[in-house]
Each structure stands twice: as C-alpha cells, then as structure tokens.
C-alpha positions as CSV (number, residue, x, y, z in Angstrom):
1,X,7.9,23.5,-23.7
2,X,7.9,25.1,-20.2
3,X,4.9,27.2,-19.3
4,X,5.9,30.8,-19.7
5,X,3.9,34.1,-19.5
6,X,5.0,37.2,-21.4
7,X,6.9,38.4,-18.4
8,X,8.0,35.3,-16.5
9,X,8.0,35.4,-12.8
10,X,9.7,32.3,-11.3
11,X,7.2,30.1,-9.5
12,X,7.3,27.7,-6.7
13,X,4.3,25.5,-7.0
14,X,3.8,23.6,-3.8
15,X,1.5,20.6,-3.6
16,X,-0.1,19.4,-0.4
17,X,-2.5,16.6,0.5
18,X,-2.8,13.2,2.2
19,X,-1.1,10.1,0.8
20,X,-3.0,8.5,-2.2
21,X,-4.9,11.7,-2.9
22,X,-3.2,12.0,-6.3
23,X,-0.5,14.5,-5.5
24,X,2.5,12.9,-7.1
25,X,0.6,11.7,-10.1
26,X,-0.6,15.3,-10.8
27,X,2.7,16.9,-9.8
28,X,4.7,14.6,-12.1
29,X,2.4,15.3,-15.1
30,X,2.4,19.1,-14.4
31,X,6.2,19.0,-14.3
32,X,6.4,17.1,-17.5
33,X,4.0,19.5,-19.2
34,X,5.5,22.7,-17.9
35,X,9.2,21.8,-17.7
36,X,9.3,22.7,-14.0
37,X,11.9,21.1,-11.7
38,X,10.0,18.4,-9.7
39,X,11.1,17.7,-6.1
40,X,9.4,14.7,-4.7
41,X,9.8,14.2,-1.0
42,X,9.1,10.4,-1.1
43,X,11.9,9.8,-3.5
44,X,14.3,11.9,-1.3
45,X,13.1,10.0,1.8
46,X,13.8,6.7,0.2
47,X,17.3,7.8,-0.9
48,X,18.2,9.0,2.6
49,X,17.0,5.8,4.2
50,X,18.9,3.7,1.7
51,X,22.1,5.0,3.3
52,X,21.4,2.7,6.2
53,X,22.5,5.4,8.6
54,X,19.4,7.6,8.8
55,X,16.7,7.2,11.6
56,X,13.2,5.9,10.8
57,X,11.8,9.4,11.6
58,X,13.5,11.9,9.4
59,X,11.6,14.7,11.1
60,X,12.1,17.7,8.8
61,X,15.4,16.6,7.2
62,X,14.0,15.9,3.8
63,X,11.8,19.0,3.6
64,X,14.8,21.2,4.5
65,X,16.9,19.5,1.8
66,X,14.2,19.8,-0.8
67,X,13.6,23.5,0.1
68,X,17.3,24.2,-0.3
69,X,17.4,22.6,-3.7
70,X,14.2,24.4,-4.6
71,X,15.7,27.8,-3.7
72,X,18.8,27.1,-5.7
73,X,16.7,26.3,-8.8
74,X,14.4,29.3,-8.3
75,X,17.4,31.6,-8.1
76,X,18.4,30.1,-11.5
77,X,15.0,31.2,-12.9
78,X,13.5,27.7,-13.0
79,X,10.0,27.0,-11.9
80,X,9.9,24.3,-9.2
81,X,7.2,21.9,-8.1
82,X,7.4,20.7,-4.5
83,X,5.5,17.4,-4.0
84,X,4.9,16.5,-0.4
85,X,2.2,16.0,2.2
86,X,2.7,19.5,3.8
87,X,0.2,18.6,6.4
88,X,1.7,21.0,9.1
89,X,1.7,24.8,9.0
90,X,5.4,24.9,9.8
91,X,6.2,22.8,6.7
92,X,4.1,25.1,4.5
93,X,5.8,28.1,6.0
94,X,9.2,26.7,5.1
95,X,8.2,26.6,1.5
96,X,6.8,30.1,1.7
97,X,10.0,31.4,3.1
98,X,12.0,29.8,0.2
99,X,9.8,31.5,-2.3
100,X,10.2,34.9,-0.6
101,X,14.0,34.6,-0.3
102,X,14.3,33.6,-4.0
103,X,11.9,36.3,-5.2
104,X,9.5,33.7,-6.6
105,X,5.7,33.6,-6.6
106,X,4.4,30.8,-4.4
107,X,1.4,29.0,-5.7
108,X,-0.3,26.5,-3.4
109,X,-2.2,23.4,-4.6
110,X,-4.1,21.1,-2.2
111,X,-5.0,17.8,-3.6
112,X,-7.9,16.0,-2.0
113,X,-9.9,12.8,-2.6
114,X,-13.2,13.9,-1.1
115,X,-14.7,10.4,-1.4
116,X,-13.5,8.4,1.6
117,X,-14.3,5.1,0.0
118,X,-12.4,6.0,-3.1
119,X,-9.5,7.4,-1.1
120,X,-9.3,4.2,1.0
121,X,-9.4,2.0,-2.2
122,X,-6.5,4.0,-3.5
123,X,-4.5,3.6,-0.3
124,X,-5.2,-0.1,-0.1
125,X,-4.5,-0.9,-3.8
126,X,-1.7,1.3,-4.9
127,X,1.8,0.1,-5.6
128,X,4.9,2.3,-5.0
129,X,6.8,3.4,-8.0
130,X,9.8,4.1,-5.8
131,X,11.7,0.8,-5.3
132,X,11.8,-0.1,-1.6
133,X,9.5,2.6,-0.5
134,X,6.9,1.5,2.0
135,X,3.5,3.1,1.6
136,X,1.3,4.0,4.5
137,X,-1.8,2.0,5.3
138,X,-5.3,3.5,5.6
139,X,-5.1,3.8,9.4
140,X,-1.8,5.7,9.1
141,X,-3.3,8.0,6.5
142,X,-6.4,8.9,8.4
143,X,-4.5,9.3,11.7
144,X,-2.3,12.1,10.3
145,X,-2.7,15.6,11.8
146,X,-3.6,17.9,8.9
147,X,-3.5,21.5,9.9
148,X,-6.1,23.8,8.4
149,X,-5.0,26.2,5.7
150,X,-4.0,29.8,6.6
151,X,-3.2,31.0,3.1
152,X,-4.8,31.1,-0.3
153,X,-4.6,27.9,-2.3
154,X,-6.2,26.0,-5.1
155,X,-8.0,22.8,-4.1
156,X,-8.4,20.0,-6.6
157,X,-10.7,17.1,-5.7
158,X,-9.4,14.0,-7.6
159,X,-12.2,11.7,-6.5
160,X,-14.2,12.0,-9.8
161,X,-11.6,13.6,-12.1
162,X,-9.0,12.2,-14.4
163,X,-5.4,13.1,-14.0
164,X,-5.5,15.0,-17.3
165,X,-8.5,17.0,-16.0
166,X,-6.7,17.8,-12.7
167,X,-3.6,19.0,-14.5
168,X,-5.7,21.2,-16.8
169,X,-7.4,22.8,-13.8
170,X,-4.0,23.5,-12.4
171,X,-2.5,24.9,-15.6
172,X,-5.6,27.1,-16.1
173,X,-5.3,28.5,-12.6
174,X,-1.6,29.2,-13.2
175,X,-2.4,31.1,-16.4
176,X,-4.9,33.3,-14.7
177,X,-2.6,34.2,-11.8
C-alpha cells in the first residue's frame, strides 16, 4: 500500500549519490514499499542508447525526459522517486523546479558509501541488472565532479547498513516531514 499521510501532499523524492553507493537498490525498494512511481535514469539511458542513433554523451537528455515524466505523474497525484547521480547543482535544480511547478514537496536523499574500500569493492564486483548497460569503473566513479549540497537533504550512509535499514531510515524521515 502506498505511503499516505492523513492529508497527502504529492512528493518528489529525489535520490543522489555516486554509482555503487546503493541508490538504485534503496530507491527500488522504497518505490516497492510506498507505491511511488520509480524513474531510474540508468534504465532510460540504456533505452535511448539502444536506438543506435543517440550519442555516447547524452548530456542532460535523460534527466530532462525523466523530469517531464515525473511532472506528469506528480500532477496526477502520484509520488515519484527520481533515481540518478544528481552530482551537479544544475541537475538538482531541474528536479526542484519540477516539484515547484507540480505543487509537490521535494524531498532530497543523498546516498553515500563512506567507507572507500567498501565503495570500491562494490564498484568492482557489481553486475548490472540492466541488460547491455556498461557500469563505470572505480577510476570513473572517483573522477566525477560532485557539487556540494546547497539545500536540505537526508544523507544515508550505506557502508555498514542493510538495504532494509536504509529504507526504514528513509520511510521514518518521510513520516516526520
């Protein structure tokens, strides 16, 4: 059953964090448990590249498409989870504007793996669950430019927590908002 408060305000729950931090795993489980509409940028990227006509660098194409679909669903009264790296301020601002236009509450969740050895192990051992999707290597992950946060957000460190514990932290934070 979807997570609902007595007076439901539509929510845009936006995940951010480096690859292999646990974003998609937590976002997927949160969507399953709450009934929120899940938008996963990696799945959308793969679908666009499968056309055979898209460039290697999609720039902001997928974010813009995901944000348009998010806005449509928010306007229908559906909660939406945006699952993407969101490493740049401009990307975060795009999601924020979607929430504002749709009259939704925007809730930010940064997923981190604060243990560098564990994070590297995850990067080097994970297997993509998206057919044909190439995962970044450790050097690519640590080379990313990750802009500092300029807005309130919940940070969840996955390095020593189970997926279930991380989802419970998120759901508890959503209930107290």
